[in-house]
N, C-alpha and C positions, 0 to 999 in steps of 0.2 A: 480614628478608625483603626481597628486591629484586624489584620489579615491572618486567618488561620493557616498555618503551614501543614502540609501533608506530603508524605513521601509519594513519589511517582507510583510505586507499587500498589498504593491504596487507591489510585485513580484510574488504573488500567485494568480492564477485564481480560484483554487478550493482546499478545504481541504476535505480529505476523511477519515472518521473514520471507524475503523474496527468493525466487528460483534462479539458480545459476544456469549458464548456457548448457550444462550437462543434460538438462531435461528437455532441451529443444531437439526434436527428432524429425525425420522425414515422414513418419506416420504418427498418428495419435489424434487427440482432440485439438481442434483449432481454437485458440483463445486469444483475447486481446491482452497484450503483454506490455505493461507500463514500464518505461525506463525514465531515467533522469531527464532526458530532453523533452519529455511530455509534461513535465511539471514546471509551471511558472505562474507568477502573479496569484499564488494561493489556490490555484485550481489545476486539475489534470485536464489537459486539452485532448478530448476523446478523438478528435479528427486527426491527430498525429500519432496515435497509438497504433502500432503495427500488430498484425495477427500472426501467431506462430503455432506450429504443431508441438504439443507437449506430451511427453510420456505420462500415462495415467498412473499416478502414485498418490499416496497419502500427502506427500509434500505439496502436490498441486492444490488440493482443497485447503490446506493450511496457509496458502499464499494468496487466496482470493480475498478481495477487499469488499467491505460492505459500506452502505451509506453512513456518512459521518465519521468514518475512520480517519484518523489523522495520519497523513503520509509524510515521511521525512526521508531526505536523501541520507544514505549511510556511507557513501563514498563520493569521491570527486572533490574538486576545489571549491565549488559554490554550494552553500547550504540552501536547500529549497524545502518548502513545506506546502502542504495543501490539505484541504478537507474534501473527502470523497463525496461526490454528489450521487444521488440515486441513479443517475444516468450511467454511471460506471460500476454499478454493483456487479460483483462477480468477476471483474477484471482481475488479472494476475499481475503481481508485482515482481520486478526483476531483483536479482541479488544486490543491486545498488540501492535498494529502497527497503525501508522498514515501515510497518503500519501498526497503529495502536487503535484498539477499540476501547473507548473510555467508559467509565461508570457514569451514572447520572449526576454525579457531584460536580462535574465540570462540563462546560460547553466546548465542543471541539473547535469552534471558531475562535 
């Protein structure tokens, strides 16, 4: 069996970078804000995700995740990964996390 090799750039539709604490404000839109502690066992635990007020900018929309996005930790000592469920659609990721929206050529799982 031959496995076809592809570069990651051909399998990813969009890369989403998380928001830093700079965007957390006293006023603004309240959003669920995923951090590293919320990711374990291949899922994002919605019950542990805290809600914060975020300054409304273009960066906010670029950091929202969608169903089946692959979420990876970008910082920290432990590597964690998860696939976003439809229950956490539009949650916002922190700067410690990066998310990928994949093409139809690969299953996120």
